[in-house]
NUFIPA-541069 format. One record per residue (C-alpha): residue in one letter; x, y, z. Coordinates in nm, 3 decimals, decimal comma, padded with zeros to 5 digits. Each point is the difference from the previous one (the first is absolute). Example, Ala and Ser with C-alpha at 12.3 -4.5 7.8 and 13.67 -1.06 7.14 Angstrom:
// NUFIPA-541069
<atom><r>a</r><c1>01,230</c1><c2>-00,450</c2><c3>00,780</c3></atom>
<atom><r>s</r><c1>00,137</c1><c2>00,344</c2><c3>-00,066</c3></atom>
END
This chain:
// NUFIPA-541069
<atom><r>m</r><c1>-00,737</c1><c2>-01,322</c2><c3>02,017</c3></atom>
<atom><r>p</r><c1>-00,226</c1><c2>00,194</c2><c3>-00,228</c3></atom>
<atom><r>t</r><c1>00,063</c1><c2>-00,032</c2><c3>-00,373</c3></atom>
<atom><r>f</r><c1>00,094</c1><c2>00,248</c2><c3>-00,256</c3></atom>
<atom><r>v</r><c1>00,029</c1><c2>-00,019</c2><c3>-00,377</c3></atom>
<atom><r>l</r><c1>00,317</c1><c2>00,054</c2><c3>-00,194</c3></atom>
<atom><r>v</r><c1>-00,144</c1><c2>00,197</c2><c3>-00,292</c3></atom>
<atom><r>d</r><c1>00,285</c1><c2>-00,063</c2><c3>-00,235</c3></atom>
<atom><r>k</r><c1>-00,073</c1><c2>-00,373</c2><c3>00,006</c3></atom>
<atom><r>c</r><c1>-00,376</c1><c2>00,015</c2><c3>00,023</c3></atom>
<atom><r>k</r><c1>-00,182</c1><c2>-00,087</c2><c3>-00,332</c3></atom>
<atom><r>g</r><c1>-00,353</c1><c2>00,067</c2><c3>00,128</c3></atom>
<atom><r>c</r><c1>-00,107</c1><c2>-00,362</c2><c3>-00,050</c3></atom>
<atom><r>m</r><c1>-00,266</c1><c2>00,025</c2><c3>00,298</c3></atom>
<atom><r>q</r><c1>00,115</c1><c2>-00,317</c2><c3>00,165</c3></atom>
<atom><r>c</r><c1>00,059</c1><c2>00,183</c2><c3>00,320</c3></atom>
<atom><r>v</r><c1>-00,319</c1><c2>00,186</c2><c3>-00,019</c3></atom>
<atom><r>q</r><c1>-00,215</c1><c2>-00,310</c2><c3>-00,067</c3></atom>
<atom><r>m</r><c1>00,175</c1><c2>-00,204</c2><c3>00,289</c3></atom>
<atom><r>c</r><c1>00,013</c1><c2>00,257</c2><c3>00,277</c3></atom>
<atom><r>p</r><c1>-00,236</c1><c2>-00,106</c2><c3>00,275</c3></atom>
<atom><r>s</r><c1>-00,012</c1><c2>00,337</c2><c3>00,154</c3></atom>
<atom><r>d</r><c1>-00,060</c1><c2>00,182</c2><c3>-00,329</c3></atom>
<atom><r>i</r><c1>00,274</c1><c2>00,250</c2><c3>00,042</c3></atom>
<atom><r>m</r><c1>00,193</c1><c2>-00,075</c2><c3>-00,316</c3></atom>
<atom><r>h</r><c1>-00,132</c1><c2>00,226</c2><c3>-00,279</c3></atom>
<atom><r>i</r><c1>00,124</c1><c2>00,112</c2><c3>-00,346</c3></atom>
<atom><r>d</r><c1>00,100</c1><c2>00,366</c2><c3>-00,039</c3></atom>
<atom><r>p</r><c1>-00,211</c1><c2>00,112</c2><c3>-00,304</c3></atom>
<atom><r>s</r><c1>00,257</c1><c2>00,262</c2><c3>-00,102</c3></atom>
<atom><r>q</r><c1>00,303</c1><c2>-00,249</c2><c3>-00,002</c3></atom>
<atom><r>g</r><c1>-00,182</c1><c2>-00,335</c2><c3>-00,048</c3></atom>
<atom><r>k</r><c1>00,220</c1><c2>-00,142</c2><c3>00,290</c3></atom>
<atom><r>a</r><c1>-00,118</c1><c2>-00,153</c2><c3>00,325</c3></atom>
<atom><r>y</r><c1>00,046</c1><c2>00,168</c2><c3>00,326</c3></atom>
<atom><r>n</r><c1>-00,107</c1><c2>-00,068</c2><c3>00,367</c3></atom>
<atom><r>i</r><c1>-00,282</c1><c2>00,259</c2><c3>00,081</c3></atom>
<atom><r>e</r><c1>00,021</c1><c2>-00,052</c2><c3>00,377</c3></atom>
<atom><r>p</r><c1>00,334</c1><c2>-00,168</c2><c3>00,129</c3></atom>
<atom><r>s</r><c1>-00,128</c1><c2>00,024</c2><c3>00,366</c3></atom>
<atom><r>m</r><c1>-00,294</c1><c2>-00,229</c2><c3>-00,087</c3></atom>
<atom><r>c</r><c1>00,232</c1><c2>-00,264</c2><c3>-00,153</c3></atom>
<atom><r>w</r><c1>-00,077</c1><c2>-00,354</c2><c3>00,149</c3></atom>
<atom><r>e</r><c1>00,354</c1><c2>-00,098</c2><c3>-00,080</c3></atom>
<atom><r>c</r><c1>-00,114</c1><c2>-00,322</c2><c3>-00,166</c3></atom>
<atom><r>f</r><c1>00,247</c1><c2>00,072</c2><c3>-00,305</c3></atom>
<atom><r>v</r><c1>-00,233</c1><c2>-00,143</c2><c3>-00,242</c3></atom>
<atom><r>c</r><c1>00,080</c1><c2>00,293</c2><c3>-00,223</c3></atom>
<atom><r>v</r><c1>00,367</c1><c2>-00,080</c2><c3>00,029</c3></atom>
<atom><r>k</r><c1>-00,060</c1><c2>-00,366</c2><c3>-00,071</c3></atom>
<atom><r>s</r><c1>-00,232</c1><c2>00,074</c2><c3>-00,301</c3></atom>
<atom><r>c</r><c1>00,200</c1><c2>00,267</c2><c3>-00,174</c3></atom>
<atom><r>p</r><c1>00,165</c1><c2>-00,156</c2><c3>-00,303</c3></atom>
<atom><r>e</r><c1>00,250</c1><c2>00,301</c2><c3>-00,027</c3></atom>
<atom><r>a</r><c1>00,117</c1><c2>-00,007</c2><c3>00,363</c3></atom>
<atom><r>a</r><c1>-00,107</c1><c2>00,361</c2><c3>00,004</c3></atom>
<atom><r>i</r><c1>-00,133</c1><c2>00,001</c2><c3>00,353</c3></atom>
<atom><r>d</r><c1>00,240</c1><c2>00,052</c2><c3>00,296</c3></atom>
<atom><r>v</r><c1>-00,059</c1><c2>00,028</c2><c3>00,376</c3></atom>
<atom><r>r</r><c1>00,123</c1><c2>00,224</c2><c3>00,283</c3></atom>
<atom><r>g</r><c1>00,144</c1><c2>-00,198</c2><c3>00,292</c3></atom>
<atom><r>y</r><c1>-00,075</c1><c2>00,047</c2><c3>00,361</c3></atom>
<atom><r>s</r><c1>00,283</c1><c2>00,082</c2><c3>00,248</c3></atom>
<atom><r>d</r><c1>-00,063</c1><c2>-00,315</c2><c3>00,202</c3></atom>
<atom><r>f</r><c1>00,154</c1><c2>-00,224</c2><c3>-00,274</c3></atom>
<atom><r>a</r><c1>00,161</c1><c2>00,255</c2><c3>-00,236</c3></atom>
<atom><r>p</r><c1>00,222</c1><c2>00,270</c2><c3>00,164</c3></atom>
<atom><r>l</r><c1>-00,014</c1><c2>00,367</c2><c3>-00,091</c3></atom>
<atom><r>g</r><c1>00,174</c1><c2>00,055</c2><c3>-00,338</c3></atom>
<atom><r>h</r><c1>-00,094</c1><c2>-00,346</c2><c3>-00,123</c3></atom>
<atom><r>r</r><c1>-00,108</c1><c2>-00,121</c2><c3>-00,340</c3></atom>
<atom><r>v</r><c1>-00,261</c1><c2>-00,272</c2><c3>-00,060</c3></atom>
<atom><r>t</r><c1>-00,018</c1><c2>-00,160</c2><c3>-00,333</c3></atom>
<atom><r>q</r><c1>-00,195</c1><c2>-00,291</c2><c3>-00,121</c3></atom>
<atom><r>q</r><c1>00,031</c1><c2>-00,243</c2><c3>-00,291</c3></atom>
<atom><r>r</r><c1>-00,301</c1><c2>-00,207</c2><c3>-00,130</c3></atom>
<atom><r>t</r><c1>00,061</c1><c2>-00,334</c2><c3>-00,157</c3></atom>
<atom><r>a</r><c1>-00,243</c1><c2>-00,255</c2><c3>-00,134</c3></atom>
<atom><r>d</r><c1>-00,039</c1><c2>-00,164</c2><c3>00,335</c3></atom>
<atom><r>h</r><c1>00,130</c1><c2>00,222</c2><c3>00,275</c3></atom>
<atom><r>i</r><c1>00,079</c1><c2>00,367</c2><c3>00,093</c3></atom>
<atom><r>e</r><c1>00,337</c1><c2>00,097</c2><c3>00,144</c3></atom>
<atom><r>w</r><c1>00,047</c1><c2>00,295</c2><c3>00,237</c3></atom>
<atom><r>k</r><c1>00,341</c1><c2>00,158</c2><c3>00,039</c3></atom>
<atom><r>i</r><c1>00,063</c1><c2>00,254</c2><c3>00,281</c3></atom>
<atom><r>e</r><c1>00,328</c1><c2>00,206</c2><c3>-00,017</c3></atom>
<atom><r>s</r><c1>00,082</c1><c2>00,212</c2><c3>00,296</c3></atom>
<atom><r>r</r><c1>00,204</c1><c2>00,315</c2><c3>-00,038</c3></atom>
<atom><r>g</r><c1>00,295</c1><c2>-00,177</c2><c3>00,159</c3></atom>
<atom><r>g</r><c1>-00,001</c1><c2>-00,257</c2><c3>-00,276</c3></atom>
<atom><r>a</r><c1>-00,148</c1><c2>-00,303</c2><c3>00,186</c3></atom>
<atom><r>v</r><c1>-00,245</c1><c2>-00,189</c2><c3>-00,227</c3></atom>
<atom><r>r</r><c1>-00,286</c1><c2>-00,233</c2><c3>00,112</c3></atom>
<atom><r>e</r><c1>-00,191</c1><c2>-00,208</c2><c3>-00,251</c3></atom>
<atom><r>f</r><c1>-00,340</c1><c2>-00,167</c2><c3>00,044</c3></atom>
<atom><r>v</r><c1>-00,178</c1><c2>-00,244</c2><c3>-00,240</c3></atom>
<atom><r>f</r><c1>-00,368</c1><c2>-00,071</c2><c3>-00,001</c3></atom>
<atom><r>p</r><c1>-00,199</c1><c2>-00,232</c2><c3>-00,231</c3></atom>
<atom><r>i</r><c1>-00,288</c1><c2>00,135</c2><c3>-00,193</c3></atom>
<atom><r>r</r><c1>-00,303</c1><c2>-00,179</c2><c3>-00,121</c3></atom>
<atom><r>t</r><c1>00,076</c1><c2>-00,219</c2><c3>-00,302</c3></atom>
<atom><r>t</r><c1>-00,320</c1><c2>-00,193</c2><c3>-00,042</c3></atom>
<atom><r>p</r><c1>-00,281</c1><c2>00,123</c2><c3>-00,233</c3></atom>
<atom><r>w</r><c1>-00,269</c1><c2>00,206</c2><c3>00,170</c3></atom>
<atom><r>d</r><c1>-00,300</c1><c2>-00,210</c2><c3>00,114</c3></atom>
<atom><r>s</r><c1>00,216</c1><c2>-00,316</c2><c3>00,007</c3></atom>
<atom><r>i</r><c1>00,017</c1><c2>-00,010</c2><c3>00,376</c3></atom>
<atom><r>p</r><c1>-00,346</c1><c2>-00,130</c2><c3>00,144</c3></atom>
<atom><r>s</r><c1>-00,198</c1><c2>00,236</c2><c3>00,215</c3></atom>
<atom><r>p</r><c1>-00,011</c1><c2>-00,090</c2><c3>00,369</c3></atom>
<atom><r>a</r><c1>-00,372</c1><c2>-00,011</c2><c3>-00,057</c3></atom>
<atom><r>a</r><c1>00,059</c1><c2>-00,291</c2><c3>-00,239</c3></atom>
<atom><r>a</r><c1>00,180</c1><c2>-00,205</c2><c3>00,268</c3></atom>
<atom><r>p</r><c1>-00,199</c1><c2>-00,259</c2><c3>00,191</c3></atom>
<atom><r>p</r><c1>-00,102</c1><c2>00,113</c2><c3>00,354</c3></atom>
<atom><r>p</r><c1>00,253</c1><c2>-00,077</c2><c3>00,267</c3></atom>
<atom><r>s</r><c1>-00,065</c1><c2>-00,319</c2><c3>00,207</c3></atom>
<atom><r>a</r><c1>-00,092</c1><c2>00,028</c2><c3>00,368</c3></atom>
<atom><r>e</r><c1>00,344</c1><c2>-00,128</c2><c3>00,085</c3></atom>
<atom><r>m</r><c1>00,165</c1><c2>00,269</c2><c3>-00,206</c3></atom>
<atom><r>r</r><c1>-00,217</c1><c2>00,275</c2><c3>00,155</c3></atom>
<atom><r>q</r><c1>00,107</c1><c2>-00,114</c2><c3>00,353</c3></atom>
<atom><r>g</r><c1>00,378</c1><c2>00,006</c2><c3>-00,105</c3></atom>
<atom><r>e</r><c1>00,243</c1><c2>00,285</c2><c3>00,002</c3></atom>
<atom><r>l</r><c1>00,073</c1><c2>-00,010</c2><c3>-00,377</c3></atom>
<atom><r>l</r><c1>-00,172</c1><c2>00,243</c2><c3>-00,248</c3></atom>
<atom><r>s</r><c1>-00,236</c1><c2>-00,160</c2><c3>-00,251</c3></atom>
<atom><r>f</r><c1>00,191</c1><c2>-00,234</c2><c3>-00,218</c3></atom>
<atom><r>e</r><c1>00,328</c1><c2>00,164</c2><c3>00,114</c3></atom>
<atom><r>p</r><c1>00,243</c1><c2>-00,295</c2><c3>-00,078</c3></atom>
<atom><r>d</r><c1>-00,159</c1><c2>-00,049</c2><c3>-00,345</c3></atom>
<atom><r>y</r><c1>00,026</c1><c2>00,364</c2><c3>-00,099</c3></atom>
<atom><r>l</r><c1>00,354</c1><c2>00,038</c2><c3>00,130</c3></atom>
<atom><r>a</r><c1>00,102</c1><c2>-00,320</c2><c3>-00,182</c3></atom>
<atom><r>v</r><c1>00,144</c1><c2>-00,161</c2><c3>00,313</c3></atom>
<atom><r>e</r><c1>-00,078</c1><c2>-00,336</c2><c3>00,155</c3></atom>
<atom><r>t</r><c1>-00,016</c1><c2>00,139</c2><c3>00,352</c3></atom>
<atom><r>l</r><c1>00,080</c1><c2>00,336</c2><c3>00,170</c3></atom>
<atom><r>p</r><c1>00,302</c1><c2>00,032</c2><c3>00,222</c3></atom>
<atom><r>t</r><c1>-00,071</c1><c2>-00,032</c2><c3>00,375</c3></atom>
<atom><r>l</r><c1>00,191</c1><c2>00,036</c2><c3>00,322</c3></atom>
<atom><r>p</r><c1>00,151</c1><c2>-00,309</c2><c3>00,157</c3></atom>
<atom><r>s</r><c1>-00,259</c1><c2>-00,149</c2><c3>00,251</c3></atom>
<atom><r>n</r><c1>00,248</c1><c2>00,056</c2><c3>00,294</c3></atom>
<atom><r>r</r><c1>-00,001</c1><c2>00,365</c2><c3>-00,053</c3></atom>
<atom><r>s</r><c1>-00,280</c1><c2>00,243</c2><c3>00,074</c3></atom>
<atom><r>i</r><c1>-00,057</c1><c2>00,338</c2><c3>-00,167</c3></atom>
<atom><r>g</r><c1>00,167</c1><c2>00,286</c2><c3>00,185</c3></atom>
<atom><r>s</r><c1>00,273</c1><c2>-00,221</c2><c3>00,147</c3></atom>
<atom><r>s</r><c1>00,360</c1><c2>00,032</c2><c3>-00,120</c3></atom>
END
């Protein structure tokens, strides 16, 4: 879903330009508005959508989830982003995703974590997985059921 800028909403604040990891958001010098210089190179991370204080960046939806003639709109709030997909037949699907609300550099780097124990390295969990997911244990299959059986 490559992004594009709604020029009537864009104030040229440079938030999207500064945040774009693929460096494809630029400011048009003649208009002072942002634009996507290479939509086909968009990583679809939507950091530009999330960082835009004016909600001036929209996306083009793909046909696998948004049918032909659709409209995709998003709304950014302080702690989440909402996506609304309207098909030409009137059906509406809505999705809500949280966005980062902690200050930058407030989450410790993985390099700052102590090395995993030998027991942890032999297990099937990722490094410190229950702690980072804020759960006591991860869900497991009942012991009388094997993977692949129904």
